[in-house]
Phi, psi and omega in degrees: 000317182297321181291325176296318180292316179300315178299313179300318180294322179295316180293317175300314178303313179296319180296314180296319179298314180300317179295319177298314184298315181293322175299313180293326180277337180287345179273352182307312183302325177297323180296341180278359179084017185274352182094170185243015180274354180094322185296312183293325181290320177298313180297319180298318182294312180297318179295315180294325182286333172289319183287327188275009183277355180244094186258162173280138179302147174142188177240130184233128182263127180280163178288158179286138182234142183285124176252025179075304179267005183166197186242141175243133170219133183236160174240127175262126176257119183254126179228133180052039175078007186229153175291125177251339178203154170229124183249134178273117176268328177222140170200154179301120178213030181253353180235145182307315178297319177299319178299315180294320184290317183288322177300324178285316189277326187300314180299321182294312177301316179299313181298316184291324179294320178291317178297314184272345179058039179204167182272338186281074179267161176296150175284136181276130181302127179093350186224045184301310183294320174299316180300310184296319176293319175308309180301316181299312181291319178295319178302318178298316181294314182294328179292335173286336184271004180286000000 
């Protein structure tokens, strides 16, 4: 009974943290002056994805980003002006659940970043914190490649 109670408290705390974190990060487009009606934000995303497809060749290490259970840090490899590879330098791998979540999410995040040629990839279901930290670290790496 005690394990169930502790588990429930941990789950509730994690859900509340995830909700708060997403609310605070979802307001970022408004801070750029794009407006809050959604139309300006969509146009900015489309425009920025077209502009960011021509990077300088090289390997760029992104900043380390907090993924709640650990740190995510990636290196973006740019060839012919495009993302050719994304390597995970750091990721949470000290707990069984973290290992399972990251083994499932990392290939998907990497593939989507290479296909879309941008850091703003979709969040992988069940790996929200890993996905958000991946986006943050990759965006940092790509900003160096501009």
